N, C-alpha and C positions, 0 to 999 in steps of 0.2 A: 598257600601263599606263594607269590611269585618269587623268582630268584633273580639276582643281578648277574649280568654277564661278567665272566672272568677272562682276563687277558692271559696269553701264554706265559708272560712273566710272572703273574700272580700264581698260576698253576705250578710253575717251576720252583718258585720260592717256597711255596707250601710243601712241595714234595721233598725238598732238601733241608729246610729249616726244622721241620717237625722231628725227624729222627735224631738230628744233632742235639736239639733241645732236650729230648727225653734221655738220650744216651749219656750225655754229660752229667745230668742230675742223677741218673740211676747208678752210674759207675763211680762218681766222685762225690756226690752230695752237694756239689757246687750249685748255687742259685745263679743262673744267668739272667741278668737284668737286660731286657730288650723290649722294644715296642711290640705290642700285640696287634696284628692286622686282622680285622674281621672282614673277610672278603664278601660275605653274603649273610645278611641278618635281617630280622624284623624287630620292631621296638614300638611300645605303646605305653601311655601313662596318664595318670590323673594327678592333679594338685588339689589337696584338701586342707581346709582351714582348721586351725586349733588355737586355743589361747596361748599367749606367749609363755606364761608360767608352766603350762603343761608341756610345751615343747622343750623348755629348759630342763624340766624334770626328766623327760625321756632321754635327752642327751647326756645329762649327768657329767658334764665336763666344764670345769670352772673357766677354762680358757676359750671355749667356743660359745658364742652368743647367737642364738637364732635371730634371723632377720625378721623385722616387723613390717608388715605392709601398711599402706595408707589407711586401711580399715582397722588398724590396731591389733591384728591377729598375725600369728606365725603361719607357716605352711609346712605340710608334710607331703613329699612326693612319693608316689607309689608307681614304680616303673617295671614293666615286664619285658624281657628280651629273649628272643630265640636266635641263637647263633648257629647258623647252618653250615658255614664253611670258615675255618680259622686257620691261619698259617701254622701255628705251633700247637694247637689243641684240637681235640675232636669235638663234634657238635654237642651242644648242651643248652639247657634253658636256665634262666636266672630271673630273680625278682628282687628289686632294690627298694628298701624303705629308707628314705633319707630326709634330713632336715637341712635347708640352706641357711647359711649365716656367715658370721665373721669371726676371725681369730683375734682375740685381744692383743694389742701391740703389733699386729701385722697389718700394714697398709695395703689393701687391695681394692680395686674398683668393683670387682665381681664377687658374688657369693661363692663360698666353698660348700660342697656337699658333705655333710657328716652322716656316715652310714650307721643306722640302727641295726639293720638286718640285710644280708646279701646271700640268701640261700641259692644253691646251684644244684644241678641234677647229677653231676659226675665228680668222682675223686680227681680225675684228670684236670678239671677246672678249679677244684677247691684248693689243692695244695699250692700252686703258684700264686693264687690270689692271697692266701694267708701268709706264705713264707716270704714272698717278694714284696707285696704291696701292703700287707697288714690289713686287708679287707676282712670283715667279720663274716667269712663264708662258712657254710655248713651244708651238708647234704640233705635234700628234701625232695618231695614230689612236686613238680611244677608242670601243669597241664594247660594246654590251650584248646579252646573250642571256638569255632568261627561260624557265624550266621550271616545272613545277607546284610544286616545293619550294624552288627556288633562283633567284638572279639572279647572273650572272657578268659582270663588267666586265673587258675586256682592253685593255691599253695597248701600242701598237706605235710604234716610232720608227725611222726610217731602214731600214725593211724588216725589222726584228728585233723579236721580242716582248720587252717589258720586264717585264711582270708581268700576272698575272690574279688578280682578287679575286672570290671566290665567297661569297655571303652567303645564309644560310638565311632563308626566310620564316617567318611565325608569325602568331598572332592579333593583330589591329590594335586600337589604342585611340588616342584623341586625346592628343597630347603636344606639348611645346615643345622647341626646340633652341636653344642659345645658345653662341656661340663668340667669343672675343676674339683677334684676329689681330695679330701683330707682324710688320711688314715694314720695309724700308728704302728710302728714295727720296733720291737725291743725298746720301747719308750721314746723313740724318735718320731716326731711328726713328719709325715711325708706328703708330697703333693704330686698328683698325676693329672693328666689331661685326657679327656675323651672327646674326640672330634669325629663327627659323622656327616654323611651327605646322602640324600636319597629322596624318594618320593614320599611326601607326607601330607597329612591333614592335621592342622592345628587350629584350636579355637579357644577364645577366652569366654565363651558362652557358658554360663553356669548349667550344670547338669549333664554335661557330655560324658561323664564317667561316674561310676558308682562303686562303693566298697561294701562288702559284706564280710563280717567277722564270724569266725567259728568259735569252737569251745576250747581250743588249745590255749595253754598258759600265755604264749606270746600274744595271741589275740586279746586275751584279757588285759594284758598290760597296755596294749595299744588302745583298747576301748576305754581304759581308765583315763586316758588323756582326752577323751571326748572329741576325738577327731570326727569332723563332719563326714557323713557318708555320701554326700553329693559333692562333686568337684566344682571348683571355681574356674578351672581351665583343664584342657586335655589335649592329647595328640595321639595320632595313629600313623605309624610309618611301616608299611608292609614290606618294603624292600629298600635296603640301604647298605652302605659299606662304612667302616669306621676304623679308627686307630686309637689304641690306648697307649699313651707314652710310658716309658720306663719311669719309675718313681724317682723323685729327687727330694733331698732333705730341705726343709725350710731353713731360713737364715740362722746362723749360729746364735744370734741374739734371741731366737725363739726356742732354743733348746730346752730352756727351763720348763716350757709348756709341756713337752713330751715327758720329761722326767717326773713332773708333778702328776701327770695323767697316769703314768705307770704305777705310782705309789698310791693312787686313790682306790 
């Protein structure tokens, strides 16, 4: 996969920010909230349909309601990411399984992404995601294979395959990516923003991405929701840069949501 060009400023910031980040946490235990800048990365994903009742069961959160499309079905996003150069972390791979939807009592025009799973390949990437953002991160094997027409990302845990995501390539053009993330930390609902820009291929054509589930118990739970194995849309972005904002708490009027979620 190609890499994006890095400016002298980006190189300098990464060289100084990374050791400070790790030293402060290692010496004091303090969690430093700051944006994460992904200077060079790749990203691909597929969107898969499932029944609204099954999406609700997977989420298991009374305050988060999966969005329903015009066809009457909910959506499950499976997204694979390869972070090659990050300002405060070392390179790692990641795979996100998310459900888009709305928070009851919170008025927003755009969907938030609720994370079912967010495995990563390094402890360096796991602990800040869990301790600062509340992401459901855990260590797993995440592997990429690339052919002329497709890229496949495989997820394995405890010696068993969980799933494999295959995404079709296509003509690239400049494009933006924006996602709003809902997570929970110590019972508090948090909001963070992921904004990226790069060369990408995106299509709403059905069948551009496929899923294969393995035998692991996580795969069995996802399969029980009868997620379609053929995507209704997909994208492939072999080179991009992005920023993940520091997390912020939702409005105090929504604090009850986090407290109830913690007790469930």
